[in-house]
C-alpha positions as CSV (number, residue, x, y, z in Angstrom):
1,M,95.2,112.7,128.5
2,A,95.1,112.9,124.7
3,A,96.4,116.0,123.0
4,P,93.6,117.8,121.2
5,L,93.6,117.1,117.5
6,E,90.8,118.1,115.2
7,L,90.7,118.9,111.5
8,H,87.7,119.9,109.4
9,T,87.3,119.9,105.7
10,A,84.3,120.7,103.5
11,R,82.8,117.3,104.1
12,L,84.8,115.7,106.9
13,D,85.3,116.1,110.6
14,L,88.4,114.4,111.9
15,T,88.8,114.0,115.6
16,R,91.3,112.1,117.7
17,L,90.4,108.4,117.8
18,T,89.7,107.0,121.2
19,R,88.6,103.7,122.9
20,A,85.0,104.9,122.4
21,H,85.5,104.1,118.6
22,L,86.1,100.4,119.2
23,D,82.6,99.3,117.9
24,D,83.0,101.5,114.8
25,L,86.5,100.1,114.1
26,V,85.3,96.5,114.4
27,R,82.4,97.2,112.1
28,L,84.7,98.9,109.5
29,D,87.1,95.9,109.5
30,A,84.2,93.4,109.2
31,D,83.8,94.3,105.5
32,P,85.9,91.9,103.4
33,E,86.3,94.5,100.7
34,V,87.6,97.1,103.1
35,M,90.2,94.5,104.3
36,R,90.9,93.1,100.8
37,Y,94.3,94.8,100.3
38,I,95.2,94.8,103.9
39,N,95.1,91.1,104.8
40,G,93.2,89.3,102.0
41,G,89.7,90.2,103.3
42,L,89.8,88.8,106.8
43,P,88.0,90.8,109.6
44,N,89.8,92.1,112.6
45,S,88.0,90.8,115.7
46,R,87.1,92.8,118.7
47,A,89.6,90.8,120.7
48,T,92.4,91.6,118.2
49,Y,91.5,95.3,118.4
50,E,91.5,95.2,122.2
51,A,94.8,93.3,122.5
52,L,96.8,94.6,119.6
53,L,95.3,97.2,117.2
54,L,93.7,99.8,119.5
55,P,96.8,100.1,121.8
56,R,98.9,100.7,118.6
57,M,96.3,103.2,117.3
58,L,96.3,105.1,120.7
59,A,100.0,105.0,121.2
60,H,100.5,108.6,119.9
61,A,97.6,110.1,121.9
62,D,99.9,112.7,123.5
63,A,101.6,113.7,120.2
64,P,100.4,116.4,117.8
65,Y,99.6,113.5,115.3
66,G,98.0,110.1,115.5
67,F,94.8,108.3,114.4
68,L,91.7,110.4,113.7
69,A,88.1,109.1,113.5
70,A,86.5,110.4,110.3
71,Y,82.9,111.6,110.3
72,A,80.9,112.7,107.3
73,G,77.5,114.2,108.0
74,G,77.9,113.2,111.6
75,R,78.4,109.5,110.8
76,F,81.6,107.5,111.4
77,V,83.0,106.7,107.9
78,G,86.5,105.5,108.8
79,W,89.8,106.8,110.0
80,F,93.0,108.6,108.9
81,H,96.4,108.8,110.5
82,L,99.6,110.7,110.6
83,R,102.1,108.6,112.5
84,P,105.8,107.8,112.4
85,S,106.4,106.1,109.1
86,V,107.1,102.3,109.0
87,A,109.6,103.0,106.2
88,D,111.4,105.9,107.9
89,P,110.5,106.8,111.5
90,A,112.0,110.3,110.9
91,L,109.0,111.1,108.7
92,L,105.2,111.0,109.2
93,E,103.1,108.6,107.3
94,L,99.6,109.2,105.9
95,G,97.1,106.3,106.2
96,Y,93.4,105.9,105.8
97,R,90.6,103.3,105.9
98,L,87.1,104.2,104.9
99,Q,83.7,102.4,104.7
100,R,82.9,101.0,101.3
101,D,79.7,103.0,101.0
102,V,81.7,106.3,100.8
103,W,84.4,105.0,98.3
104,G,84.6,107.0,95.1
105,R,83.4,110.3,96.5
106,G,86.8,111.9,97.0
107,L,86.7,111.7,100.8
108,A,90.0,109.8,101.1
109,T,91.7,112.5,99.0
110,E,90.0,115.3,101.0
111,G,91.1,113.9,104.3
112,G,94.6,113.0,103.0
113,R,95.2,116.5,101.7
114,A,94.1,118.0,105.0
115,L,96.6,115.8,106.9
116,V,99.4,116.5,104.5
117,D,98.7,120.3,104.8
118,Y,98.6,119.9,108.6
119,A,101.9,118.0,108.6
120,F,103.5,120.8,106.5
121,D,101.8,123.9,107.9
122,V,101.5,123.1,111.6
123,L,104.0,120.3,112.3
124,E,106.6,121.8,109.9
125,Q,107.4,118.3,108.5
126,P,109.8,118.2,105.5
127,A,107.9,115.3,103.8
128,V,105.0,112.8,104.3
129,D,105.0,109.3,103.0
130,A,102.4,106.5,102.5
131,C,102.3,102.9,101.5
132,A,99.8,100.5,99.9
133,D,99.4,97.2,98.3
134,P,100.5,97.8,94.7
135,R,97.3,96.2,93.4
136,N,95.2,98.8,95.3
137,R,95.0,101.4,92.5
138,A,92.3,103.4,94.3
139,S,94.6,103.9,97.3
140,T,97.7,104.8,95.2
141,R,95.6,107.2,93.2
142,V,94.6,109.0,96.4
143,M,98.3,109.3,97.3
144,E,98.9,110.8,93.8
145,K,96.1,113.3,94.3
146,C,97.7,114.3,97.6
147,G,100.8,115.3,95.6
148,M,102.8,112.1,96.3
149,R,104.9,110.2,93.8
150,R,106.0,106.6,93.9
151,I,109.6,106.3,95.3
152,G,110.0,102.6,95.6
153,A,108.8,99.4,97.4
154,F,109.6,97.6,100.6
155,V,108.4,94.7,102.8
156,H,105.9,96.1,105.3
157,P,107.2,95.2,108.8
158,S,103.7,94.3,110.2
159,A,102.1,92.7,107.1
160,G,105.3,90.9,105.8
161,V,104.3,91.7,102.2
162,E,105.8,94.1,99.6
163,V,104.1,97.4,99.4
164,V,104.7,100.5,97.3
165,R,105.9,103.7,98.9
166,Y,104.8,107.2,97.9
167,M,106.1,110.5,99.2
168,V,105.5,114.2,98.9
169,E,108.0,116.8,100.1
170,K,107.0,120.2,101.4
171,T,108.7,121.8,98.4
172,D,106.5,119.7,96.1
173,R,103.2,121.1,97.2
174,S,102.5,122.6,93.9
175,A,102.3,119.0,92.5
176,L,98.8,118.5,93.9
177,T,96.5,117.3,91.1
178,A,92.8,117.6,90.7
């Protein structure tokens, strides 16, 4: 049974992602612009989700972190995650993917900040990191607005491409920008 995990912000309701979100996830990844900086714009099929992605997304269902479905106004708009970092498994990593029609509204920053606060205030983590394709300035700007600073680059183990790595330490919370 999944550990309860819900976060609420002014505009977002974040609830633990489950198998019931499969159709939403497939629709989200069907947009080539959503997938542009992830895999060059290719959709993830339902079969890929069932065999590979969903099991990975549900792997932390008993942990106090994991993948969260994001709702705005009662409508699924994407997901966020806190999970063991691919760069340093001793840390938690922030991630997010949102539908294109909600881009530019500050929802990624709002959800990201809520998860960073949760990691520090509830999970007592010393730091949170995140990574992105270096060309994805919108995503790296969200990381900066969550108080993160660029600390380097590495080859992502799943994607096999170089990504930039950002991090915020609990002691840096005052670095949050507008």
